[in-house]
gemmi code that builds the backbone of each chain (N, CA, C; Angstrom):
import gemmi

chains = {
    "A": [
        ("MET", (149.344, 104.560, 128.999), (150.752, 104.385, 128.616), (151.698, 103.627, 129.112)),
        ("LEU", (152.088, 102.296, 128.751), (152.818, 101.200, 129.381), (154.011, 101.309, 128.868)),
        ("ILE", (155.099, 101.003, 129.646), (156.459, 100.801, 129.479), (156.696, 99.568, 130.168)),
        ("THR", (157.362, 98.591, 129.336), (157.908, 97.890, 130.537), (159.287, 97.441, 130.924)),
        ("ASP", (159.947, 98.225, 129.904), (161.372, 98.138, 130.393), (162.090, 99.439, 130.305)),
        ("MET", (161.808, 100.349, 131.290), (161.821, 101.354, 131.766), (163.119, 101.682, 132.148)),
        ("GLY", (163.884, 100.830, 132.477), (165.048, 101.189, 133.221), (165.448, 102.153, 133.873)),
        ("PHE", (164.472, 102.461, 134.689), (165.166, 103.675, 135.352), (165.637, 103.453, 136.784)),
        ("VAL", (166.605, 103.803, 136.697), (167.664, 103.344, 138.047), (167.921, 104.537, 139.060)),
        ("SER", (168.118, 104.435, 140.467), (168.235, 105.254, 141.152), (169.734, 105.615, 141.474)),
        ("GLY", (169.392, 107.457, 141.321), (169.734, 108.247, 140.910), (169.953, 109.109, 139.699)),
        ("GLN", (168.816, 108.568, 138.680), (168.157, 109.252, 137.612), (167.539, 109.815, 137.890)),
        ("GLU", (167.025, 111.352, 137.107), (166.120, 112.357, 137.235), (165.121, 112.257, 136.384)),
        ("LEU", (163.818, 111.599, 136.571), (162.427, 111.449, 135.340), (162.089, 112.485, 135.796)),
        ("LYS", (161.616, 113.351, 134.304), (161.070, 114.615, 133.905), (159.406, 114.110, 133.393)),
        ("ILE", (158.621, 114.357, 133.897), (157.575, 113.512, 133.282), (156.480, 115.212, 132.705)),
        ("ARG", (155.833, 114.552, 131.528), (154.747, 115.859, 131.296), (153.553, 115.351, 131.398)),
        ("ALA", (152.652, 116.159, 131.570), (151.472, 115.388, 131.445), (150.094, 116.071, 131.331)),
        ("LYS", (149.052, 116.134, 130.759), (147.997, 117.178, 130.637), (146.619, 116.608, 131.117)),
        ("PRO", (146.440, 116.734, 132.308), (145.025, 116.387, 132.738), (143.825, 116.533, 132.220)),
        ("SER", (143.229, 115.554, 131.721), (141.526, 116.520, 130.437), (141.109, 117.611, 131.282)),
        ("ASP", (139.931, 118.362, 130.703), (138.999, 119.019, 130.948), (138.252, 118.504, 132.122)),
        ("ASP", (137.745, 117.271, 132.173), (136.984, 116.799, 133.041), (137.869, 115.719, 133.816)),
        ("CYS", (139.025, 115.662, 134.218), (139.777, 114.862, 134.370), (139.460, 114.956, 136.121)),
        ("ASN", (139.307, 113.393, 136.565), (138.935, 113.343, 137.922), (139.690, 112.871, 138.942)),
        ("SER", (140.993, 112.102, 137.977), (142.173, 111.736, 138.785), (142.935, 110.993, 137.463)),
        ("PHE", (144.172, 111.139, 137.795), (145.122, 110.327, 137.030), (146.415, 109.901, 137.881)),
        ("SER", (147.160, 109.123, 137.446), (148.553, 108.179, 138.431), (149.420, 107.802, 137.601)),
        ("ILE", (150.380, 108.313, 137.921), (151.908, 107.400, 137.554), (151.973, 106.196, 138.464)),
        ("ASN", (152.574, 105.148, 137.649), (152.950, 104.106, 138.417), (154.450, 103.312, 138.224)),
        ("ILE", (155.309, 103.419, 138.904), (156.592, 102.556, 138.970), (156.665, 101.700, 139.719)),
        ("GLY", (157.327, 100.630, 139.135), (157.474, 99.422, 139.978), (157.997, 98.551, 138.913)),
        ("HIS", (157.744, 96.840, 139.375), (158.001, 95.958, 138.724), (157.009, 95.285, 137.544)),
        ("ASP", (155.798, 95.392, 138.362), (154.501, 94.906, 137.655), (153.550, 95.310, 138.358)),
        ("ALA", (151.935, 94.977, 137.368), (150.825, 95.632, 137.904), (150.948, 95.306, 139.472)),
        ("ASP", (151.138, 94.718, 140.009), (151.401, 93.657, 141.566), (152.067, 94.324, 142.229)),
        ("ASN", (153.503, 95.140, 141.741), (154.666, 95.378, 142.912), (154.713, 96.585, 142.147)),
        ("ILE", (154.168, 97.762, 142.742), (154.057, 98.731, 142.470), (155.140, 99.820, 143.565)),
        ("ALA", (156.245, 100.287, 143.270), (157.170, 100.996, 144.641), (156.427, 102.716, 144.597)),
        ("LEU", (156.027, 103.351, 143.913), (155.349, 104.877, 143.619), (154.479, 104.462, 142.720)),
        ("HIS", (153.147, 104.623, 143.459), (151.580, 104.813, 143.060), (151.540, 106.628, 143.352)),
        ("PHE", (151.463, 107.475, 142.110), (151.554, 108.968, 142.498), (150.050, 109.247, 141.974)),
        ("ASN", (149.439, 109.894, 142.706), (147.892, 110.016, 141.975), (146.856, 111.421, 142.604)),
        ("PRO", (147.229, 111.971, 141.760), (146.776, 113.430, 141.783), (145.184, 113.117, 141.905)),
        ("ARG", (144.074, 113.372, 142.516), (142.631, 113.560, 142.679), (142.014, 114.532, 142.250)),
        ("PHE", (141.684, 115.107, 141.919), (140.728, 116.082, 141.146), (139.464, 116.084, 141.874)),
        ("ASP", (139.107, 115.018, 141.761), (137.805, 114.690, 142.718), (137.177, 113.360, 142.522)),
        ("LEU", (137.839, 112.335, 143.074), (137.615, 110.730, 143.423), (136.991, 109.879, 144.390)),
        ("ASN", (135.899, 109.850, 144.466), (135.088, 108.943, 145.183), (135.807, 109.926, 146.962)),
        ("GLY", (134.830, 111.118, 146.520), (134.971, 112.236, 148.046), (136.378, 112.681, 148.503)),
        ("VAL", (137.541, 112.246, 147.465), (138.358, 112.687, 147.639), (138.894, 114.365, 146.579)),
        ("THR", (138.886, 115.243, 147.172), (139.227, 116.620, 146.256), (140.752, 117.131, 146.350)),
        ("ASP", (141.190, 117.709, 145.467), (142.394, 118.323, 145.259), (143.374, 117.691, 146.298)),
        ("THR", (143.730, 116.705, 146.133), (144.775, 115.769, 147.144), (145.234, 114.928, 146.053)),
        ("ILE", (146.766, 114.965, 146.462), (147.392, 114.231, 146.485), (147.817, 112.746, 146.642)),
        ("VAL", (147.046, 111.518, 146.486), (147.312, 110.182, 146.937), (148.121, 109.471, 146.838)),
        ("ILE", (149.120, 109.107, 147.512), (150.540, 108.389, 147.199), (150.437, 106.957, 148.130)),
        ("ASN", (150.785, 106.059, 147.107), (150.979, 104.470, 148.073), (152.017, 103.655, 147.400)),
        ("CYS", (152.082, 102.977, 147.450), (152.996, 101.709, 147.114), (151.898, 100.202, 147.299)),
        ("LYS", (152.450, 99.162, 146.128), (151.701, 97.809, 146.416), (152.709, 97.187, 146.283)),
        ("SER", (152.682, 95.920, 147.121), (153.821, 95.269, 147.003), (152.701, 93.593, 147.252)),
        ("GLY", (153.186, 92.269, 146.511), (152.231, 91.274, 145.962), (150.870, 91.594, 145.928)),
        ("GLY", (150.644, 92.355, 144.971), (149.354, 92.919, 144.976), (148.428, 93.570, 146.458)),
        ("SER", (149.310, 93.504, 147.146), (148.672, 94.821, 148.811), (148.793, 95.914, 148.533)),
        ("TRP", (147.971, 96.368, 148.532), (148.262, 98.382, 148.825), (149.046, 97.939, 150.063)),
        ("GLY", (149.736, 99.404, 150.299), (150.695, 99.771, 151.877), (149.699, 100.930, 152.230)),
        ("GLU", (150.260, 101.755, 153.107), (149.723, 102.711, 153.636), (149.775, 104.113, 153.027)),
        ("GLU", (148.753, 104.588, 152.713), (148.246, 105.461, 151.838), (149.252, 107.106, 152.505)),
        ("GLN", (149.306, 107.476, 151.357), (150.105, 109.217, 151.915), (149.075, 110.510, 151.139)),
        ("ARG", (148.832, 111.506, 152.202), (148.128, 112.079, 151.744), (148.252, 113.939, 151.281)),
        ("GLU", (148.718, 114.223, 150.569), (149.380, 116.130, 150.227), (148.484, 116.501, 149.581)),
        ("GLU", (147.963, 117.763, 150.667), (146.705, 118.815, 150.263), (147.523, 119.893, 149.435)),
        ("ASN", (148.852, 119.978, 149.330), (149.165, 120.995, 148.368), (148.767, 120.335, 146.810)),
        ("PHE", (147.821, 120.861, 145.942), (147.454, 120.346, 145.097), (147.956, 121.232, 143.747)),
        ("PRO", (149.045, 121.761, 143.079), (149.564, 122.161, 142.150), (149.226, 121.711, 140.852)),
        ("PHE", (148.011, 121.440, 140.448), (147.345, 120.537, 138.917), (146.156, 121.067, 138.450)),
        ("THR", (146.249, 121.315, 137.199), (144.981, 122.265, 136.827), (144.183, 120.886, 135.656)),
        ("CYS", (143.201, 120.892, 135.673), (142.247, 120.641, 134.617), (142.700, 120.948, 132.914)),
        ("GLY", (143.365, 120.615, 132.698), (143.532, 121.045, 130.713), (144.461, 121.074, 130.932)),
        ("GLU", (145.396, 121.609, 131.826), (146.861, 122.531, 131.102), (147.953, 121.605, 131.626)),
        ("GLU", (148.974, 121.759, 130.703), (149.987, 121.099, 130.901), (150.620, 121.117, 132.120)),
        ("SER", (151.144, 119.643, 133.066), (151.966, 119.627, 133.938), (153.160, 119.139, 133.764)),
        ("LYS", (154.228, 119.784, 134.625), (155.700, 119.020, 134.361), (155.935, 118.730, 136.144)),
        ("PHE", (156.333, 117.689, 136.236), (157.045, 116.841, 137.806), (158.207, 116.329, 137.302)),
        ("TYR", (159.165, 115.776, 138.370), (160.297, 115.854, 138.647), (159.902, 114.384, 139.462)),
        ("ILE", (160.824, 113.097, 139.200), (161.233, 112.300, 139.892), (162.264, 111.332, 140.509)),
        ("ASN", (162.864, 111.602, 141.514), (164.489, 111.318, 141.562), (164.265, 110.002, 143.006)),
        ("TYR", (164.879, 109.348, 143.186), (164.823, 108.091, 143.788), (166.250, 107.565, 144.435)),
        ("ASN", (166.118, 107.341, 145.503), (167.287, 105.761, 146.314), (166.541, 105.231, 146.636)),
        ("MET", (167.353, 104.568, 147.516), (167.182, 103.073, 148.032), (165.838, 103.112, 149.424)),
        ("GLU", (166.546, 104.203, 149.578), (165.553, 104.805, 151.037), (164.019, 105.539, 150.152)),
        ("CYS", (164.145, 106.645, 149.707), (162.990, 107.476, 149.339), (162.866, 107.425, 148.214)),
        ("PHE", (161.777, 108.027, 147.523), (161.263, 108.484, 146.387), (161.371, 110.121, 146.883)),
        ("TYR", (162.048, 111.300, 146.053), (161.552, 112.522, 145.833), (161.304, 113.210, 144.871)),
        ("ILE", (159.744, 113.540, 145.124), (159.120, 114.106, 143.712), (158.957, 115.905, 143.537)),
        ("LYS", (159.633, 116.096, 142.773), (158.920, 117.575, 142.745), (157.940, 118.482, 142.057)),
        ("LEU", (157.170, 119.003, 142.708), (156.094, 119.175, 141.962), (155.975, 120.536, 141.021)),
        ("PRO", (155.056, 120.211, 140.659), (154.853, 121.315, 139.051), (154.936, 123.065, 140.101)),
        ("ASP", (154.560, 122.936, 141.137), (154.614, 124.323, 141.660), (156.750, 124.560, 142.351)),
        ("GLY", (157.117, 123.619, 141.945), (158.564, 123.530, 142.517), (158.780, 123.161, 143.971)),
        ("SER", (157.479, 122.910, 144.501), (157.580, 122.151, 146.110), (158.274, 120.647, 145.652)),
        ("MET", (158.793, 119.930, 146.912), (159.085, 118.845, 146.888), (158.156, 117.734, 148.028)),
        ("ILE", (157.974, 116.971, 147.773), (157.212, 115.932, 148.791), (158.110, 114.203, 148.772)),
        ("ASP", (158.277, 113.315, 149.853), (159.023, 112.190, 149.559), (157.478, 111.449, 150.160)),
        ("PHE", (158.355, 109.995, 149.563), (157.580, 108.904, 149.829), (158.648, 107.951, 150.196)),
        ("PRO", (158.713, 107.232, 151.462), (159.387, 106.121, 151.358), (159.426, 104.775, 150.092)),
        ("ASN", (160.309, 104.779, 149.715), (160.530, 103.545, 148.615), (160.701, 102.056, 148.892)),
        ("ARG", (159.571, 101.499, 149.655), (159.448, 100.649, 150.303), (159.592, 99.027, 150.017)),
        ("LEU", (159.630, 98.925, 148.210), (160.031, 98.153, 147.700), (161.959, 98.159, 147.618)),
        ("GLY", (162.688, 99.337, 147.998), (163.986, 99.194, 148.530), (164.775, 98.823, 147.232)),
        ("ASP", (164.299, 98.966, 146.198), (164.780, 98.525, 145.058), (165.606, 99.994, 144.296)),
        ("VAL", (166.541, 99.406, 143.199), (167.377, 100.459, 142.567), (167.180, 100.704, 141.139)),
        ("LYS", (166.189, 99.236, 140.601), (165.985, 99.849, 139.678), (164.484, 99.419, 139.303)),
        ("TYR", (163.551, 100.366, 138.517), (162.438, 99.706, 137.988), (162.204, 99.715, 136.530)),
        ("ASP", (161.434, 98.899, 136.049), (161.267, 98.437, 134.316), (159.823, 99.094, 134.225)),
        ("TYR", (158.991, 99.182, 134.992), (157.292, 99.334, 134.779), (157.028, 100.177, 135.367)),
        ("PHE", (156.393, 101.068, 134.254), (156.253, 102.459, 134.639), (154.736, 102.598, 133.438)),
        ("ARG", (153.546, 103.412, 134.271), (152.420, 103.503, 133.679), (151.515, 104.410, 133.926)),
        ("VAL", (151.190, 104.933, 132.866), (150.303, 106.025, 133.257), (148.755, 105.754, 132.884)),
        ("ASP", (147.964, 105.855, 134.196), (146.449, 105.533, 134.022), (145.634, 106.938, 134.397)),
        ("GLY", (144.505, 106.456, 134.122), (143.420, 107.735, 134.223), (143.197, 108.867, 133.028)),
        ("MET", (142.549, 109.694, 133.596), (142.043, 110.695, 132.978), (143.519, 111.945, 132.446)),
        ("ALA", (144.143, 110.957, 131.656), (145.354, 112.549, 131.450), (145.742, 112.245, 130.550)),
        ("GLN", (146.615, 112.950, 129.276), (147.337, 112.718, 128.360), (148.686, 112.876, 128.444)),
        ("PHE", (149.771, 111.691, 128.622), (151.147, 111.256, 128.765), (151.613, 112.037, 127.483)),
        ("ILE", (151.816, 113.343, 127.753), (152.781, 113.864, 126.684), (154.300, 113.335, 126.559)),
        ("GLY", (155.248, 113.353, 127.500), (156.632, 112.882, 127.831), (157.278, 112.776, 128.445)),
        ("PHE", (157.900, 111.937, 128.091), (158.838, 112.071, 129.492), (160.871, 112.288, 129.058)),
        ("LYS", (161.601, 112.693, 129.871), (162.840, 112.597, 130.058), (163.764, 112.083, 130.956)),
        ("MET", (164.262, 110.768, 130.722), (165.230, 110.229, 132.206), (166.394, 110.560, 131.748)),
        ("GLN", (167.142, 111.363, 132.741), (168.598, 111.199, 132.640), (169.401, 111.091, 133.765)),
    ],
    "B": [
        ("MET", (163.749, 99.943, 125.044), (162.069, 100.082, 125.677), (161.088, 100.021, 124.693)),
        ("LEU", (160.145, 99.698, 125.324), (159.087, 99.009, 124.467), (157.755, 99.757, 125.438)),
        ("ILE", (157.050, 100.372, 124.301), (155.814, 100.749, 124.777), (154.468, 100.357, 123.664)),
        ("THR", (153.642, 99.784, 124.491), (152.549, 98.937, 124.013), (150.988, 99.781, 123.855)),
        ("ASP", (151.124, 101.185, 124.139), (149.792, 101.487, 123.851), (150.455, 103.233, 123.515)),
        ("MET", (151.182, 103.528, 122.580), (151.949, 104.943, 122.577), (150.741, 105.799, 122.215)),
        ("GLY", (149.742, 105.539, 121.541), (148.694, 105.911, 120.495), (149.100, 107.513, 120.179)),
        ("PHE", (149.808, 106.782, 118.801), (150.913, 108.241, 118.532), (150.001, 108.342, 117.107)),
        ("VAL", (149.236, 109.632, 116.888), (148.363, 109.555, 115.879), (148.796, 110.594, 114.418)),
        ("SER", (148.168, 110.139, 113.727), (148.847, 111.546, 112.602), (148.784, 112.930, 112.632)),
        ("GLY", (149.390, 113.138, 112.487), (149.082, 114.938, 112.676), (149.861, 115.288, 114.334)),
        ("GLN", (150.112, 114.508, 114.912), (151.163, 114.971, 116.187), (152.338, 115.053, 115.535)),
        ("GLU", (153.322, 115.295, 116.444), (154.803, 115.401, 116.522), (155.580, 114.704, 117.305)),
        ("LEU", (156.514, 113.707, 116.880), (156.979, 112.848, 118.147), (158.489, 113.408, 118.112)),
        ("LYS", (158.521, 113.934, 119.518), (159.928, 114.370, 119.372), (161.096, 113.490, 120.276)),
        ("ILE", (162.270, 113.031, 119.484), (163.172, 111.647, 120.495), (164.160, 112.063, 121.030)),
        ("ARG", (164.394, 111.949, 121.625), (166.229, 112.383, 122.060), (166.508, 110.834, 122.818)),
        ("ALA", (167.736, 110.542, 122.022), (168.362, 108.865, 122.283), (169.838, 109.394, 122.153)),
        ("LYS", (170.540, 108.447, 122.883), (172.125, 108.692, 123.220), (172.935, 107.521, 122.579)),
        ("PRO", (173.383, 107.732, 121.452), (174.453, 105.991, 120.806), (175.015, 106.331, 122.220)),
        ("SER", (175.713, 104.877, 122.367), (176.351, 104.598, 123.309), (177.967, 105.243, 122.620)),
        ("ASP", (178.834, 105.312, 123.445), (180.041, 105.590, 122.590), (180.565, 104.390, 121.751)),
        ("ASP", (180.416, 103.100, 121.882), (180.616, 102.167, 121.042), (179.426, 101.588, 120.354)),
        ("CYS", (178.767, 102.674, 119.743), (177.435, 102.291, 119.308), (177.611, 101.374, 117.451)),
        ("ASN", (177.313, 100.387, 117.152), (176.677, 99.884, 116.024), (175.912, 100.291, 114.928)),
        ("SER", (174.831, 100.298, 115.585), (173.647, 100.682, 114.998), (172.586, 100.707, 116.255)),
        ("PHE", (171.320, 101.793, 115.850), (170.485, 101.400, 116.772), (169.298, 101.710, 116.336)),
        ("SER", (167.939, 101.459, 116.652), (166.452, 101.462, 115.823), (165.449, 102.282, 116.533)),
        ("ILE", (164.374, 103.063, 115.715), (163.284, 103.337, 116.443), (162.030, 102.300, 115.799)),
        ("ASN", (161.413, 102.178, 116.089), (160.408, 100.993, 115.911), (158.948, 101.594, 115.798)),
        ("ILE", (158.216, 102.174, 115.192), (156.420, 102.608, 115.362), (155.661, 101.886, 114.344)),
        ("GLY", (155.003, 101.417, 115.048), (153.564, 100.592, 114.157), (153.000, 99.639, 115.013)),
        ("HIS", (152.335, 98.433, 114.569), (151.074, 97.830, 115.512), (151.555, 96.732, 116.343)),
        ("ASP", (152.482, 96.236, 116.242), (153.249, 94.765, 117.136), (154.904, 94.739, 116.174)),
        ("ALA", (155.687, 93.857, 116.514), (157.007, 93.672, 116.110), (156.948, 92.697, 114.813)),
        ("ASP", (155.714, 92.479, 114.515), (155.668, 92.089, 112.365), (155.152, 92.906, 111.837)),
        ("ASN", (154.264, 94.091, 112.090), (153.845, 95.239, 111.647), (154.427, 96.676, 112.036)),
        ("ILE", (155.179, 96.808, 111.301), (156.274, 98.377, 111.687), (156.087, 98.919, 110.512)),
        ("ALA", (155.442, 99.927, 110.575), (155.458, 101.242, 109.872), (156.612, 101.926, 109.155)),
        ("LEU", (157.408, 102.175, 110.492), (158.435, 103.225, 110.581), (159.436, 102.338, 111.176)),
        ("HIS", (160.991, 101.461, 110.273), (161.808, 101.217, 110.984), (163.078, 102.108, 110.670)),
        ("PHE", (163.309, 102.900, 111.616), (164.635, 103.951, 111.223), (165.760, 103.974, 112.004)),
        ("ASN", (166.691, 103.616, 111.248), (167.650, 102.476, 112.021), (168.681, 103.297, 111.105)),
        ("PRO", (169.760, 104.507, 112.028), (170.928, 104.726, 111.844), (172.082, 103.512, 112.227)),
        ("ARG", (172.954, 103.710, 111.331), (174.118, 102.457, 111.303), (175.344, 103.282, 111.634)),
        ("PHE", (175.814, 102.977, 112.328), (177.678, 103.523, 112.509), (178.346, 102.590, 111.870)),
        ("ASP", (178.356, 101.454, 112.053), (178.891, 100.267, 111.276), (178.411, 98.787, 111.725)),
        ("LEU", (177.409, 98.753, 110.952), (177.096, 97.442, 110.605), (176.850, 96.653, 109.815)),
        ("ASN", (177.260, 95.111, 109.788), (177.434, 94.250, 108.430), (177.995, 95.082, 107.375)),
        ("GLY", (178.774, 95.746, 107.735), (179.596, 96.227, 106.396), (178.963, 98.040, 105.393)),
        ("VAL", (177.924, 98.101, 106.430), (177.159, 99.578, 106.065), (177.682, 100.680, 107.455)),
        ("THR", (178.054, 101.944, 106.940), (179.115, 102.600, 107.705), (178.123, 103.943, 107.176)),
        ("ASP", (177.903, 104.974, 108.612), (177.237, 105.958, 108.500), (176.125, 106.087, 107.417)),
        ("THR", (175.224, 105.183, 107.769), (173.960, 105.626, 106.757), (172.744, 104.928, 107.564)),
        ("ILE", (171.626, 106.099, 107.376), (170.226, 105.550, 107.823), (169.932, 104.479, 107.167)),
        ("VAL", (169.346, 103.337, 107.386), (168.380, 102.423, 106.778), (166.827, 102.641, 107.150)),
        ("ILE", (165.946, 102.766, 106.296), (164.489, 103.013, 106.824), (163.589, 101.921, 106.033)),
        ("ASN", (162.892, 101.541, 106.751), (162.152, 100.465, 105.782), (161.168, 99.783, 106.943)),
        ("CYS", (159.886, 99.058, 106.303), (158.705, 98.851, 107.217), (158.667, 97.314, 107.016)),
        ("LYS", (157.888, 96.920, 107.890), (157.580, 95.324, 108.305), (156.041, 95.389, 107.944)),
        ("SER", (155.837, 94.032, 107.413), (154.067, 93.949, 107.238), (154.111, 92.442, 107.023)),
        ("GLY", (153.349, 92.103, 108.310), (153.153, 90.470, 108.431), (154.173, 89.886, 108.368)),
        ("GLY", (155.289, 90.158, 108.991), (156.580, 89.778, 109.325), (157.611, 89.721, 108.267)),
        ("SER", (157.228, 90.590, 107.177), (158.312, 90.807, 105.942), (159.005, 91.953, 105.795)),
        ("TRP", (159.787, 92.519, 105.796), (160.510, 93.569, 105.109), (160.058, 93.831, 104.040)),
        ("GLY", (159.889, 95.195, 103.716), (159.684, 95.676, 102.398), (160.739, 96.167, 101.709)),
        ("GLU", (160.726, 97.141, 101.060), (161.933, 97.624, 100.338), (162.371, 98.640, 101.044)),
        ("GLU", (163.852, 98.697, 101.541), (164.718, 99.704, 102.001), (165.100, 100.791, 101.394)),
        ("GLN", (164.573, 101.876, 102.161), (165.887, 102.998, 101.601), (166.913, 103.271, 102.498)),
        ("ARG", (167.932, 104.173, 101.678), (169.287, 104.376, 102.489), (169.389, 105.811, 102.121)),
        ("GLU", (169.931, 106.431, 103.739), (170.532, 107.890, 103.054), (171.739, 107.839, 103.789)),
        ("GLU", (172.420, 108.843, 102.871), (173.793, 109.258, 103.338), (174.609, 109.986, 104.058)),
        ("ASN", (173.165, 111.131, 104.509), (173.017, 112.042, 105.166), (172.945, 111.790, 106.864)),
        ("PHE", (174.176, 111.817, 107.688), (174.451, 111.167, 108.724), (174.817, 111.708, 110.041)),
        ("PRO", (174.019, 112.334, 110.205), (174.555, 113.778, 111.573), (173.777, 112.892, 112.655)),
        ("PHE", (174.572, 112.002, 113.196), (174.669, 111.010, 114.521), (175.693, 111.089, 114.678)),
        ("THR", (176.411, 110.891, 115.786), (177.491, 110.936, 116.674), (177.601, 109.664, 117.725)),
        ("CYS", (178.603, 108.863, 118.108), (178.256, 108.004, 119.099), (178.480, 108.762, 120.467)),
        ("GLY", (178.045, 108.763, 121.509), (178.120, 109.368, 122.465), (177.844, 110.503, 122.968)),
        ("GLU", (177.181, 110.995, 121.551), (176.068, 112.439, 121.660), (174.894, 112.664, 121.638)),
        ("GLU", (174.368, 113.012, 122.512), (173.052, 112.822, 122.531), (172.331, 113.618, 121.291)),
        ("SER", (170.933, 112.882, 121.003), (170.349, 113.709, 119.403), (169.234, 113.632, 119.343)),
        ("LYS", (168.549, 114.687, 118.848), (166.788, 114.838, 118.979), (166.565, 114.930, 117.588)),
        ("PHE", (165.767, 114.269, 117.425), (164.848, 114.308, 116.041), (163.433, 114.168, 116.562)),
        ("TYR", (163.077, 114.597, 114.942), (160.946, 114.847, 115.428), (161.150, 113.876, 114.347)),
        ("ILE", (159.373, 113.051, 114.176), (158.622, 112.337, 113.496), (157.740, 113.148, 113.328)),
        ("ASN", (156.764, 113.061, 111.973), (155.632, 113.511, 111.746), (154.964, 112.287, 110.657)),
        ("TYR", (153.332, 112.783, 110.810), (153.491, 111.664, 109.553), (152.262, 111.545, 109.081)),
        ("ASN", (151.185, 111.260, 107.849), (149.939, 111.280, 107.633), (149.855, 110.186, 107.135)),
        ("MET", (148.616, 109.650, 106.554), (148.363, 108.556, 106.130), (149.509, 108.034, 104.423)),
        ("GLU", (150.178, 109.294, 103.955), (150.853, 108.673, 103.395), (151.955, 108.655, 103.073)),
        ("CYS", (152.825, 109.564, 104.366), (154.169, 109.592, 104.469), (154.745, 109.838, 105.897)),
        ("PHE", (155.566, 109.432, 106.354), (156.477, 109.756, 107.335), (157.024, 110.858, 106.813)),
        ("TYR", (157.654, 111.812, 108.125), (158.318, 113.473, 107.628), (159.522, 113.371, 108.957)),
        ("ILE", (160.708, 113.034, 108.456), (161.771, 112.950, 110.023), (162.839, 114.066, 109.350)),
        ("LYS", (162.652, 114.986, 111.047), (163.327, 115.891, 110.692), (164.766, 115.522, 111.873)),
        ("LEU", (166.316, 115.599, 110.482), (166.865, 114.956, 111.674), (167.846, 115.392, 112.666)),
        ("PRO", (168.865, 115.666, 113.299), (169.446, 116.154, 113.980), (169.864, 117.688, 113.477)),
        ("ASP", (170.473, 117.288, 112.368), (170.893, 118.460, 111.832), (169.943, 119.681, 111.162)),
        ("GLY", (168.803, 119.462, 111.072), (167.793, 120.206, 111.045), (166.777, 119.530, 109.233)),
        ("SER", (167.274, 118.901, 108.677), (167.235, 118.255, 107.471), (166.158, 117.412, 107.855)),
        ("MET", (165.567, 117.298, 106.570), (164.055, 116.363, 106.419), (164.322, 115.390, 105.658)),
        ("ILE", (163.528, 113.935, 105.868), (163.871, 113.020, 104.931), (162.509, 112.452, 104.844)),
        ("ASP", (162.130, 111.810, 104.068), (160.395, 111.156, 104.524), (160.530, 110.001, 103.850)),
        ("PHE", (159.733, 108.961, 104.007), (159.471, 107.415, 104.047), (158.203, 107.274, 103.589)),
        ("PRO", (157.626, 106.435, 102.832), (156.119, 106.117, 102.750), (155.827, 105.380, 104.042)),
        ("ASN", (154.346, 105.878, 104.240), (153.435, 105.483, 105.134), (152.975, 103.986, 104.332)),
        ("ARG", (153.551, 102.788, 104.236), (153.082, 102.149, 103.738), (151.598, 100.925, 104.669)),
        ("LEU", (152.234, 100.565, 105.455), (150.720, 100.584, 106.534), (149.779, 101.435, 106.258)),
        ("GLY", (149.984, 102.637, 105.719), (148.782, 103.697, 105.677), (147.982, 103.413, 106.837)),
        ("ASP", (147.975, 103.927, 107.931), (146.866, 103.864, 109.596), (147.813, 104.943, 109.689)),
        ("VAL", (146.596, 105.312, 110.789), (146.697, 106.969, 111.288), (146.565, 107.129, 112.315)),
        ("LYS", (147.154, 105.685, 112.995), (147.268, 105.751, 114.853), (148.628, 104.510, 114.760)),
        ("TYR", (148.924, 104.551, 115.716), (150.045, 103.368, 116.037), (150.785, 103.570, 117.510)),
        ("ASP", (150.146, 102.353, 118.109), (150.512, 101.817, 119.240), (151.783, 101.656, 119.688)),
        ("TYR", (152.167, 100.741, 119.121), (153.912, 100.158, 119.351), (155.188, 100.845, 119.082)),
        ("PHE", (155.700, 101.020, 119.806), (156.832, 101.632, 120.037), (158.110, 101.364, 120.281)),
        ("ARG", (159.138, 100.573, 119.683), (160.330, 99.927, 120.506), (161.164, 100.593, 119.965)),
        ("VAL", (162.259, 100.770, 121.140), (163.619, 101.598, 120.614), (164.388, 99.913, 120.987)),
        ("ASP", (165.294, 99.556, 119.758), (166.407, 98.697, 119.386), (167.774, 99.313, 119.841)),
        ("GLY", (168.830, 98.389, 120.351), (170.094, 98.670, 119.962), (171.013, 99.709, 120.939)),
        ("MET", (172.354, 99.762, 120.204), (172.777, 100.427, 121.408), (172.999, 101.989, 121.443)),
        ("ALA", (171.748, 102.537, 121.793), (171.271, 103.888, 122.246), (170.551, 103.599, 123.323)),
        ("GLN", (170.797, 104.889, 124.475), (170.096, 105.182, 125.126), (168.855, 105.708, 125.148)),
        ("PHE", (167.759, 105.687, 125.209), (166.621, 106.208, 125.038), (166.072, 107.447, 126.509)),
        ("ILE", (166.669, 108.529, 125.956), (166.267, 109.498, 126.988), (164.964, 109.828, 127.124)),
        ("GLY", (164.324, 110.126, 126.450), (162.690, 110.522, 126.633), (162.479, 110.827, 125.029)),
        ("PHE", (161.118, 111.128, 125.249), (160.557, 111.643, 123.918), (159.214, 112.876, 124.173)),
        ("LYS", (158.593, 113.838, 123.131), (157.733, 114.373, 123.663), (156.528, 114.104, 122.398)),
        ("MET", (155.212, 114.030, 122.933), (154.368, 113.541, 121.823), (153.349, 115.038, 122.128)),
        ("GLN", (153.133, 115.610, 120.697), (152.087, 116.832, 120.661), (151.555, 116.929, 119.751)),
    ],
}
model = gemmi.Model(1)
for chain_id, residues in chains.items():
    chain = gemmi.Chain(chain_id)
    for i, (resn, *xyz) in enumerate(residues, 1):
        res = gemmi.Residue()
        res.name, res.seqid = resn, gemmi.SeqId(i, " ")
        for name, pos in zip(("N", "CA", "C"), xyz):
            atom = gemmi.Atom()
            atom.name, atom.element = name, gemmi.Element(name[0])
            atom.pos, atom.b_iso = gemmi.Position(*pos), 0.0
            res.add_atom(atom)
        chain.add_residue(res)
    model.add_chain(chain)
structure = gemmi.Structure()
structure.add_model(model)
structure.setup_entities()
């Protein structure tokens, strides 16, 4: 799913509903300006390239990935719908996971409006609410 | 808001949340294959080109508009969030309006999967849920 004029601005809350497939190895939510400039790459990996049950978070600037952050709390289950929430400001993204726990990741691109939104991988994107 | 790989298939229900602006004259939801091939153009007009408080529904095929359908039941209010629901099959679209009433419109393109989804006009697109 690709949205090219999302208009997600700092201070808004984005609620995302996604359902990893029964045999999901990985899916990702990508928020930024375009495919080469992603402020938030949020990538739950069930089992991908030797990484299991880990959330990998990163950003991409001018086509180059930044420094990865890994979270071992993994409240996602194959075949089960997940709800999670994303907020951000100029400094930081705040992500509320399906179990209610919070993680954060620096907003390295430092912008306050992102129009590019892409869901990749083995999950059905059920919907979002942005307010 | 433009989504180019929506994957909205016959039998699914699409719930849409949109908030017409305080001075909204018109907004539209467009579902189809591309800008020239729209199976459902759903266009609540508060006050546009002499048409007031009317839902205009149409389709576009190969760049040409079809025959318009007009509904005078108009359960939309400027500045207030609206929820409505769209279902369809090969023959027909079924739209449940914010007041719970139903309208239908022929699925003249006759397809069972539409990837193009666009919201135009003076409304904030708050979100959707597709299941």
